[in-house]
C-alpha positions in Angstrom: -57.4 103.1 99.7 -58.0 104.4 96.2 -56.6 107.8 95.2 -59.0 110.1 93.5 -57.6 112.6 91.0 -59.5 115.6 89.7 -58.3 117.2 86.4 -59.7 120.3 84.7 -60.0 119.6 81.0 -60.5 122.3 78.4 -63.8 122.6 76.6 -64.3 120.5 73.6 -64.1 123.3 71.1 -60.7 124.2 72.5 -59.5 120.7 72.0 -60.8 120.8 68.5 -59.0 124.0 67.8 -55.8 122.5 69.2 -56.2 119.4 67.2 -56.8 121.4 64.0 -53.7 123.5 64.8 -51.6 120.4 65.1 -52.9 118.9 61.9 -52.1 122.1 60.0 -48.6 122.3 61.5 -47.9 118.8 60.5 -49.0 119.4 57.0 -47.2 122.7 56.7 -43.9 121.4 57.9 -44.0 118.1 56.1 -42.5 119.6 52.9 -39.3 121.7 53.0 -39.5 125.3 52.2 -38.2 126.3 48.8 -35.8 129.1 49.8 -34.4 129.5 46.2 -37.2 131.9 45.5 -36.0 134.4 48.0 -32.3 133.7 48.2 -30.1 136.8 48.1 -28.9 137.8 44.7 -26.4 140.4 43.5 -27.2 142.5 40.4 -24.6 142.1 37.6 -22.6 144.9 36.3 -24.3 147.4 34.0 -23.1 147.7 30.4 -21.7 151.1 31.2 -19.6 149.6 34.0 -18.3 146.9 31.6 -17.5 149.6 29.1 -15.6 151.5 31.8 -13.6 148.4 32.6 -12.8 147.8 29.0 -11.7 151.3 28.4 -9.6 151.4 31.6 -7.8 148.2 30.7 -7.3 148.5 27.0 -3.8 149.2 25.9 -3.5 152.6 24.3 -6.6 153.9 25.9 -6.7 153.8 29.7 -3.5 151.9 30.0 -0.5 153.4 28.2 -2.6 156.2 26.5 0.3 158.5 27.1 2.9 156.4 25.3 2.6 157.8 21.7 2.9 161.3 23.0 6.0 160.5 25.0 7.5 158.7 21.9 6.8 161.7 19.8 8.3 164.1 22.4 11.4 162.0 22.3 11.7 162.5 18.6 11.8 166.3 19.2 14.6 166.1 21.7 18.3 165.3 21.4 20.9 166.7 18.9 18.7 166.1 15.8 15.4 167.0 17.3 15.3 170.4 15.5 15.7 169.0 12.0 12.0 168.4 11.5 11.3 172.1 12.1 13.9 173.5 9.7 12.2 175.6 7.0 12.1 173.9 3.6 12.8 177.3 2.1 15.8 178.2 4.2 18.3 177.1 1.6 16.5 179.1 -1.1 16.6 182.2 1.2 20.4 181.6 1.8 21.1 181.1 -1.9 19.2 184.3 -2.9 20.8 186.4 -0.1 24.3 185.2 -1.1 23.7 185.8 -4.8 22.7 189.3 -4.0 25.8 189.7 -1.9 28.0 188.4 -4.6 26.4 190.9 -7.0 27.2 193.8 -4.6 30.7 192.5 -4.1 31.3 192.3 -7.8 30.3 196.0 -8.1 32.9 196.8 -5.5 35.6 195.1 -7.6 34.6 197.1 -10.6 34.9 200.2 -8.5 38.6 199.3 -7.8 39.2 198.8 -11.5 37.6 202.1 -12.4 39.8 203.8 -9.8 42.9 202.2 -11.1 42.1 203.3 -14.6 41.6 206.9 -13.6 44.8 207.0 -11.6 46.9 205.1 -14.2 47.4 202.0 -12.0 45.4 199.6 -14.1 46.9 196.1 -13.7 49.5 197.6 -11.4 50.7 196.3 -8.1 48.6 198.7 -6.1 45.4 197.6 -7.8 46.3 194.0 -7.0 46.8 194.8 -3.4 43.5 196.6 -3.2 41.7 193.8 -5.0 43.2 191.2 -2.6 42.3 193.2 0.5 38.8 193.8 -0.8 38.2 190.1 -1.7 39.5 188.9 1.7 37.1 191.2 3.5 34.3 190.3 1.1 34.8 186.6 1.6 34.8 187.0 5.4 31.6 189.1 5.3 30.0 186.5 3.0 30.9 183.7 5.4 29.6 185.6 8.4 26.4 186.4 6.5 25.9 182.7 5.6 26.6 181.4 9.1 24.2 184.0 10.5 21.5 182.8 8.3 22.1 179.2 9.2 22.3 180.1 12.9 19.0 182.0 12.6 17.3 179.0 11.0 18.7 176.6 13.6 17.6 178.8 16.5 14.1 179.1 15.1 13.9 175.3 14.5 15.2 174.5 17.9 12.6 176.8 19.6 9.8 175.1 17.6 11.2 171.7 18.6 11.2 172.7 22.3 7.6 174.0 21.9 6.5 170.8 20.3 8.2 168.8 23.0 6.3 170.6 25.7 3.0 170.2 23.7 3.6 166.4 23.5 4.3 166.3 27.3 1.1 168.1 28.0 -0.9 165.7 25.8 0.8 162.8 27.6 -0.8 164.1 30.8 -4.0 165.4 29.5 -5.1 162.4 27.3 -5.0 159.9 30.2 -7.0 162.4 32.3 -9.6 162.6 29.6 -9.8 158.9 29.3 -10.1 158.7 33.1 -12.9 161.2 33.1 -14.8 159.0 30.6 -14.1 155.9 32.7 -15.4 157.6 35.8 -18.5 158.9 34.1 -19.3 155.4 32.7 -18.6 153.8 36.0 -20.8 156.3 37.9 -23.7 155.9 35.4 -23.4 152.1 35.5 -23.3 152.1 39.3 -26.6 153.9 39.4 -28.2 151.4 37.0 -26.7 148.5 39.0 -28.2 149.9 42.2 -31.6 150.2 40.6 -31.4 146.6 39.4 -30.2 145.5 42.9 -33.2 147.3 44.5 -35.6 145.6 42.1 -34.0 142.2 42.8 -34.3 142.9 46.6 -37.9 143.9 46.3 -38.7 140.8 44.3 -36.9 138.6 46.8 -38.8 140.3 49.7 -42.1 139.7 47.9 -41.3 136.1 47.4 -40.3 135.7 51.0 -43.5 137.2 52.3 -45.5 134.9 50.0 -43.5 131.9 51.2 -43.9 132.7 54.9 -47.5 133.7 54.7 -48.8 130.2 55.8 -46.4 130.3 58.8 -47.5 133.8 59.7 -51.1 132.8 59.5 -50.5 129.6 61.6 -48.6 131.6 64.2 -51.4 134.0 64.5 -53.8 131.1 64.9 -51.6 129.6 67.6 -51.7 132.8 69.6 -55.5 132.9 69.3 -55.9 129.3 70.4 -53.5 129.8 73.4 -55.5 132.9 74.4 -58.8 131.0 74.3 -57.4 128.0 76.2 -55.8 130.1 78.9 -58.5 132.7 79.1 -55.9 135.5 79.0 -55.5 137.9 76.1 -52.8 136.8 73.7 -50.3 139.0 72.0 -49.1 137.9 68.6 -45.7 139.0 67.4 -45.1 138.8 63.7 -42.1 136.9 62.5 -42.0 138.9 59.3 -39.5 141.8 59.6 -38.1 144.0 56.8 -35.1 142.6 55.0 -34.3 139.7 57.4 -31.0 137.9 57.1 -31.1 134.2 56.3 -30.0 133.4 59.9 -32.8 135.6 61.3 -35.3 133.8 59.1 -34.1 130.4 60.1 -34.3 131.3 63.8 -37.8 132.7 63.3 -39.1 129.5 61.7 -37.5 127.4 64.5 -39.1 129.5 67.2 -42.6 129.4 65.7 -42.3 125.6 65.0 -41.1 125.0 68.5 -43.9 126.9 70.0 -46.5 125.1 67.9 -45.1 121.7 68.7 -44.9 122.6 72.4 -48.5 123.5 72.5 -49.5 120.4 70.6 -47.5 118.3 73.0 -49.2 119.8 75.9 -52.5 119.1 74.3 -51.6 115.4 73.7 -50.3 115.0 77.3 -53.6 116.5 78.6 -55.6 114.2 76.5 -53.8 111.1 77.5 -54.3 111.9 81.2 -58.1 112.3 81.0 
């Protein structure tokens, strides 16, 4: 006994739409997609960032900028550090002071001679004793005066050396900080420019991606429409284009659309072969 089978076939226009859809899918997927146009890129460093790196790593600027000040501070320390601050006129002052002292001391000797003359002891033993005593005391006072002047000059020079030592230490700290501030300013300004360049590159990449996927998007929308017509139920199309997709998300999106299209096309071929 023969078996009779009844099959409900879609209208001809639906078959035509499905066939056209399959043809477009085959043509669209025949050539590989050029992903180089929307491959992720990283914006290079801005010139200000490169200048900041150069400044930070240049010997004598960012690196070791404190060195000359530490070296100079060392010259102002130690037993001979004061010598650079001795007054060049100190010896002149000492010589003039001692010369005046000698003048005054000579007047004192003359006073002894005058006294001896008046008392009738000129060239006598008493005058000699008075002269010796006076001269010893005068020489002692002269030595004390000279040492005091030298000590005063040394003290002043030592104070100036200590002051200069502190100034060099302060510069050794301040100069690197100033260089660091310049480096940070350049780095910050360069980072802003780099961010702008990165945003422009990302926008261009997104535009290229949208352009590349436009045929797939259009074909996916067509697939939803054909499926809706064939089933008689309203279709809902979900776009595969989302903001800033990752390469993996993009690859999975293409595979999903392609798989759905091929599945529908396979159903169409199977139905046609069973007519």
